[in-house]
Structures are given as C-alpha cells and as structure tokens.
N, C-alpha and C positions, 0 to 999 in steps of 0.2 A: 181247878180242873179235876175231873174224875180220874181216879187211878184204876178205872175199870179194866184196862187191858195191860196193866203194868207187868213186865216180865221179871223173872228172877226175884221172887218176893223176898227171899232171904237177904238180898242185898239192898232192896229199895224200900222196904216197909218203914213207914214213919208214923208219927202220932196222928197225922191227918188221913191215913189210909182208912178207907171205908170197909172195915172188916165185918164179916158175918158175925153177929153177936152170938156168943155161946149159948144164950138162952133161947135162941130160935129153934123151932121144931126140926129143921133140917140138919142141925149140927149133931154129929154123933157124940155120945158120951166119951169123955177123955180116956177112960179105962179101955173102952172098945178100940179107939184109935191107937192107943199105945200098944195094946195086945196085937193088933193087926200089924203095926209097924215092926214089932219084935219078931213076929212070925215070918214076915217077909225078909228081914235081915238075917235071922238064924237060918232060914232056908237057903239063902244065897251063900252064907259062910259054910254051911254044912256040905253044900255041893262040891266045894273045893275045885271048881273048874270054871272056865269063862262063862259069865252070865249069858243067858239066851238073848238078852237085849243088846249085847255087844255083837254086831254083825260079823259073820265069819268070812265074808266075801273078799275083803280087801287085804292087800299085803301089809297095810299099816295097822291091822286090827290089834295086834299085841301092844302096840304103843298107845292105841286109842282107848283101851279098856279102862273101866272105872278104877281098877286096882292100880294101874300104872299112874293114872292122874292123881289119885288120892295119896299115893305114897311118894309123890313128887319125882318119880322116875322119869316122868314126861310131863311137861306143861303144854298148854296150848301154844305159847310163844315158841318153845323149842320145837314143837311139832311143825309149826308153820315155817320156822327158820330152815329146817332141814329140806323143805320143799321150795324154798326161795320165794315165798309169797308173804312173809311176815310184814305186816303194816303196808301192804300193797293193794291198791285198788279195792275191789269188792271184798278182799280178805281183811280189810282194815278193822272191822268190828268183830272179828273172830277171836280176839284176845283183849285183855284189859288194857294193855299199854297202847294198842292201836286205837281203842275207843277213847282213851284219855288224850292221845295225841291229836285226834280229829274232833274233839268235843266242841271246838270253836268254829267248826265248819260243817254245820248240819246239812247243808245242801250240796250234793255231789252230782256230777253228770253221770250218765249211763257209762259204765266202764267195762273193760274186757276182762279176760280170765287171768292175765299176768302169767300165763303158762304157754308152752309151745303147742302147736297144733295137734301133735300126737297125743297130748294129755287132756284135751278138752273138746267139747262138742261145739266147735266154732262154725261148722258147716251143717248142711242138712244131712239126714241119715241116708246111708247107701241103699236101704231097703225100707218098704212100708212098715209102719208100726205093727208089731204082732197084735193078735186079738186081745191079749192082756199081758202086761208086764207085771210080774208079781214080786220081784225082789231086785235089789241092787245088781246082782249078778246078771239077771236078764237085761236090765237097762244097759249096763256097761258093754255087754256083748252086742246088743243091738246097735249101740252108738260107736262100736269099735274103739272103745277106750280101755287102756290097760288097767288091771285091777289095782295097781299101785297109785293111780291118779287120785288126788284129793278132792276132785270136783264134787263128790257127794256131800262135802261139808257145806256147800252153797246150794246144791241142787235139791236138798231135802225140802226146800220151800215149794218149788213147782211140782216135784214128784209127790209130795204129800197132798197137794191139791189134786193132782191126777188120781191118786189112790182114793181120795175122798169121793171123787166123782164115780169111780168104779163101785164104791160101796153103796151109794145111794141111788144110782141111776139104773133103771132096767133097760134102757136103750143102749145100743152099741155106739162106738165112736162114728160108725158110718152114718148113723141117724142124724148127726149134727153137722155133717159136711155141707157147706154153703149156708149155714144158719148162724145166727148170733147166739153165743153161749155166755151168759152173764153170771158173774160170781161176785158176791159181796164178801169181802175179806176183812175180818174184824181184828183190830189191834196190832197193826204193823208197827214195828220199831226198827230192828236191825234190817229188815227187808227194804226199808227206804234207802239204804246205802248199797243194796245188792240187787237193784231192779234189773240189771242186765241178765241175771240168772233166769228171769221170767221169760226171756226170749225163747227158752227151751219149750215153752208151751206151743210154739209154732209146730214143733215136731210131734208133741204129745197129743195135740188136737188138730190134726192136719185138715186143712180146708175149712175150718170153722173160724168165725170172727169172734175171738175171745175178748170179752170186756171184763176187767176187774176193777171194782170200786173198792179202794182201800179206805177204811173208815177207822179212825181212832184218835184219842186225845194226844198221842205222841206226834201226830202230824203237825208241823209248825203252821201257825195261822197264815204266814206269808206264802205257804204252798197250798192252802185250801183252794180247791177247784182246779189245781194244776192238772193238765192232761199230758200224757206221755204216750207216743206211738212207737211201738217196737216192731219193726218190719224185717229184722235180721237177727241172727244169733250173735251173742257176745263174741268179740274177736279174740284171737290168740295173739302171741307176740311175734310170730314169724312174718317177716316183711313180705315174702313172696307168696303167702298163703292166699288161696282163692277167696277167703272170707273178707279180704280187703278190696276185692273187685266189685264194680257196680253190678255185674251179672249175678253176684251172690245174693243180693237183697231179695227177700221173699217176694214182695210185690210193691208197686208204687203206693204211696199213701192214699191215693184215690180208691184203691181196691182194699176195702176193709175186711174182706172175707178171709184173707190169709195173714192178717196182722194181729198183734196183741195190743189192745188199748188199755192203759192204766189211767185211772183218775183218782185224785187224792181228796179226801174229805176230813177236815178236822172236827173232832167231837165224838161223842158216843153214838152208837148206832140208833138208839131210840130217839135221839135228838135230831138226827139228820135224815132219818128215813123219809119223811114227807118231802124233803127237797130232792132226794134221790128219785122218788116217784114222778116228780115234775120233769125229770130228765129222761123219762121212759127207761128206767133202769130196774125193772122188776127182776129179781134174781132167780136163776135156775138152781143155784146152790149157795149156801152160806157156810163159810169156814172161819174158825177162830183158832189159830195156832197158839199153843202154849197159853191157853186162856186163863187158867187160875181162877175158875169160877167160884170155888169155895172160899176164896180169900177176900172178895170185895162185893159189898152189897149193891154196888152200882150195876152189877150184872142183872139184877132182878128185873127192871123194866125192859131190858133187852131180851131176856128169855121170854117174858110175857108177850113181847111183840112178835118174836119168832113163832111162838105157839099160835098167835092170832092169824098170822099171814100164811101159816101152813106150808112153809118152804123147808125142804130138807136142809139140816144143819149138822155139820161135823165139827167137833171140838178135839183139840189135842192137849196133852199136858206132859210134864217132865218125867212123871213116874206113875206107877199104878195106884198108889195111895191117893195122890192128888186127883186122879181120875175118878176113883171111887167116891170121894167126898163131893166132887163136882156133880156126879150123877145123882147123888142124894139131894143136892140143892135143886137141880133141874127137875127131878121127879116131884119135889114138893110143890113146884109151880105148875107143871104140866099134868100132874095126876096120873102119870103112867111111867113105865120103865122105858129106858132108851130103846129106840127101834134098832140101833146098832150097838150091841153090847161092847163093853170095854175090851180092847184087843191091842196087841202090839202092832205098831205101824211098821211095815216092812221097809219103808223109806224114811225112817228116823235118821237123824244126823249121827253118823258113826264115830263120834268123839265125845267122851264123857264130859259133863259139866264140872267145872272146877268149883270147889268151896261151896258145895250145896249144903244147906242147913240140915237137910234130911240125911240120915245115915242109911240111905238107900241109893242104888244106882239111878242116876238121872241123866237123861239125854234130851236134846231138843226134839220136839214132835214125837216123843217116845210112844205114848199110848193114845188111842183114838176111841171116841164113842160118838154116837149121833142120835138125833131126834127127828 
C-alpha cells in the first residue's frame, strides 16, 4: 500500500516509505535546507514572544503553544483532560493514548461533541454566514461559541476546507446555493474518526449540496465505497437541547441540496480517479490536508493528474519548511510556481504537535499553498 498520504512522517517513516530520492532535481541541497531551518528556528527564538502561528484568539492559547507542549508543561492528554473530552468520541484521536486505545476499532459511528450545548455548534447559526470569515475569532463570534471552547481542535478540518474554497474560488457562496459542490479530499486518516465535525459544512455552505469524496490508502478496504449522509450538526450532551429534536435536522435525506454527503474510496487518487468519474464526481476543488508531498514519491502521479485535469488544488502541511519543499516538488512537475503562494492558514489547529522531529513549530493544517 502506498504511503502517499501518511501523516506525521517523523513517527511513521519506515524502510518501505517511498521517499523522494535526494538525487532528484526537485530536492534542495542539504546545506540549503539546513540553513533555512536554522534561520527559521533562530528567528523564532530571537523573537522571544509567542510565535505568530500560535493563534491568539482562544483562552487556552498559552497552554497550546509550542513552547508549552515542547517543555512538557502541557501535553495533549492533559489539555483534553482539563476539558473533559480526553479519549471521548471524536476527541479520541487527538492524543496518543486515545489512538492506541482505539486502534482495534477502526470503524466508528458518527459521534457528537461530548460537550455541553453552550460550548459547541450543535445547532444552526443564529444569523446568515458573513460574506467572509477570516479567522477563528470571526467564526466563534458568528456561531456564538465562547473563546475558551476547544472545538477548533476538531473544526480545523471543515474550516480549512472552507478557507481553501475562499482562496481558489472567484464566485461567492451565494453562487453555489441550490447547486452541487464537489470536493475531492485526499489522504484522510484522523478525519475518518471525526466525520461528525464535517456537519458544520451545512452552515459554512448554506443551501448547497456538498459532496466530499475522501480518497486515501488509510481508508480500510471494508469501508471502500461507503456513503455517509450528514443532514444535521453533531450533537451536544445536553438532553433537552433542540439538537435532539426531529425539527432540528437540516432536511430529509431526499433533499440533497442542504445535506453533506461523504463517500470513502480506498487507494491513491491517481488509481481511483477513473472510478470517481464513472460516479459523476468531477471536483470543483481538490484538497490535501497535511500532505507531506516532499516525503513520498507516490505523490508524483497524483500531481501529474491534477495538472492534467486543471482543477484548483490546495495543499497544507505542518510547517513552513515542509510547504517550501512541497512547492519545489510540485513546480518540478507543473513547470510553474504555485497559483496560491505559501501562507499561514488562519484556521490551523491551535494546538502544537507533540514530538515533532523538526525543531520548528508544527501545527496541523498550519501552512497552505495551491495550484
């Protein structure tokens, strides 16, 4: 099985990994990579202040910064324990012990927030979506969620998708009302256990029929072809909340215009693309979160395919250096610079990654670029 979309390379790399060969023309000289990494690290240390990629919006920012995580003042487990969601529901895979506990149960049902209704978006928004939401603070205020709520740790998946659409699409959200909006989502892993969070796309793309085709080798063969219809928001834990009532559900399954449809496809994108076309699933957008393009040669045919079909594609990675190396690999195939230059993702996950092999700040979905 290809490791094309494998996450957390520092933890998962093995002798079978299809690494980009250092002799390839898109590989930067080691001295250049080392110099750039040193400059990035020295710049961060010299600043002696919270790094700009640690969001300043939430009350838990101080606990979530890379300094706190690296110095073991805070771990993901302790962070989640304080909020009562450790090893619970969709939060299961946000720490190592949760992932290990649940490793023998790869298939999980759509789950709720494991939070009270005041802390999560379990109902529709009280007002229409603004013309553009540009940061977590905007989103929290629109959804009437207090800034100390940890939901951003899960919502970075759908919000990154929303932001990718904002970057590549010239049309407004009003232009897709009543229409099908198809997304090809490459390399899901953790997302497969957090599908309930994608119900938030009902609010982010109001009135549109959102279809997401998840494609990746981490999808179990027994789930290949599985279809999931999400017609309501993930529920809270309050028994008397309106999210438990039948009236809360967005629309009946027969009305696809206001639902989110997910379909799973096991394998690499270039291998399953033909089958996707048979299902009338030509994408409006391709997204590859935490892609790690520079790490695996099996990305080569996928990038060539994306170039051929001329569909906007957005990639994210854990740090700026990984994104820089990825753009070099992509440009060696496309023959041009990225149409969307490397930039911070305002909807990155606001909790630093533990035990990163890089001596650089790393966050899930931290930097974006697009072709």
